C-alpha positions in Angstrom: 5.4 14.2 26.3 2.2 15.1 25.0 -0.4 12.6 24.0 0.2 11.1 20.6 -0.5 8.1 18.3 2.0 6.0 16.2 0.7 4.0 13.1 1.5 0.3 13.2 2.3 -0.6 9.5 3.1 -3.9 7.8 6.7 -4.5 6.4 7.5 -7.5 4.3 11.2 -6.9 5.0 12.4 -4.6 7.6 15.7 -3.9 5.9 13.8 -3.0 2.5 11.4 -1.0 4.6 14.2 1.0 6.5 16.0 1.5 3.4 12.8 2.9 1.7 12.1 5.4 4.5 15.7 6.1 5.2 15.7 7.9 1.8 12.9 10.1 3.0 14.8 11.1 6.0 13.4 8.6 8.6 16.1 6.7 11.0 15.7 3.7 12.9 15.1 4.1 16.7 14.4 0.4 17.3 14.5 -2.9 15.5 14.4 -6.6 16.4 13.0 -9.5 14.8 9.2 -8.5 15.7 9.0 -4.7 15.5 10.8 -1.8 14.1 10.4 2.0 14.8 11.4 4.7 12.4 11.3 8.4 13.1 11.7 11.7 11.1 11.5 14.8 13.5 8.2 14.5 15.2 6.9 11.6 12.9 7.0 8.3 14.0 6.0 5.2 12.0 6.1 1.5 13.7 6.3 -1.5 11.8 5.5 -5.2 12.4 6.6 -8.0 10.1 4.1 -9.2 7.5 6.2 -11.3 5.1 3.3 -12.7 3.3 1.6 -9.4 2.5 0.5 -9.0 -1.1 1.1 -5.3 -1.5 -1.8 -5.1 -4.2 -4.3 -6.4 -1.7 -3.2 -4.1 1.1 -5.7 -2.0 3.0 -3.3 -0.5 5.3 -3.0 3.1 5.6 -2.3 6.2 7.9 -2.1 10.0 7.7 1.1 12.0 8.1 0.1 15.5 9.1 2.8 17.8 8.0 3.7 21.5 8.8 5.3 21.6 5.2 3.6 19.2 2.8 5.6 20.7 -0.1 8.9 20.3 1.4 8.3 16.6 2.2 6.6 15.9 -1.0 9.8 17.5 -2.6 12.0 14.9 -0.6 10.0 12.1 -1.7 10.3 13.1 -5.5 14.1 13.6 -5.0 14.2 10.0 -3.6 12.9 9.0 -6.9 9.2 8.1 -6.1 7.3 8.1 -9.4 4.0 10.2 -9.7 2.1 7.7 -11.3 -1.4 6.0 -10.9 -0.2 2.5 -10.8 2.4 0.4 -8.9 4.1 0.9 -5.7 6.1 2.9 -4.4 4.3 5.9 -5.9 3.1 9.5 -5.3 0.2 11.7 -5.9 0.7 15.4 -5.9 -1.0 17.4 -3.3 -4.2 19.3 -4.2 -6.9 21.1 -2.5 -9.7 19.0 -1.3 -13.1 20.0 -1.1 -13.1 20.2 2.7 -10.4 23.0 2.2 -7.3 21.3 3.2 -4.3 20.2 1.0 -3.6 16.3 0.6 -1.1 14.2 -1.1 -0.7 10.5 -1.1 2.2 8.1 -1.1 2.1 4.5 -1.4 5.1 2.6 0.1 6.6 -0.6 -1.3 4.2 -2.6 0.8 1.1 -1.2 -0.6 0.5 1.0 2.6 -1.3 4.2 1.7 0.0 7.3 3.5 -2.2 10.4 3.3 0.2 13.5 3.4 -1.8 16.3 4.9 -0.8 19.8 5.3 -1.2 21.2 8.7 
């Protein structure tokens, strides 16, 4: 296995988090009362319980670096995530950034910001 990192993100409710990410193609690799690991191909997200998290005050975030940003974004839209500027979950469409990369954004139900970056 090559070196890699996995983001550790908050979840107010593991079942709800698993259902949300399951609609995006993630599968549970591990879950007990204190930790959950979800994967989708080479993407791995790890979650810890944070039942008292206020999603509107969350400052958690991570980057998903994707070989096919547009395909993943289409999966998010097909799962019913709205493109809007308020609330969660929500999506922001990919755009070309000043540094030359394409980036979209997703905010999950717990208020975590996931930057969707084209490799």
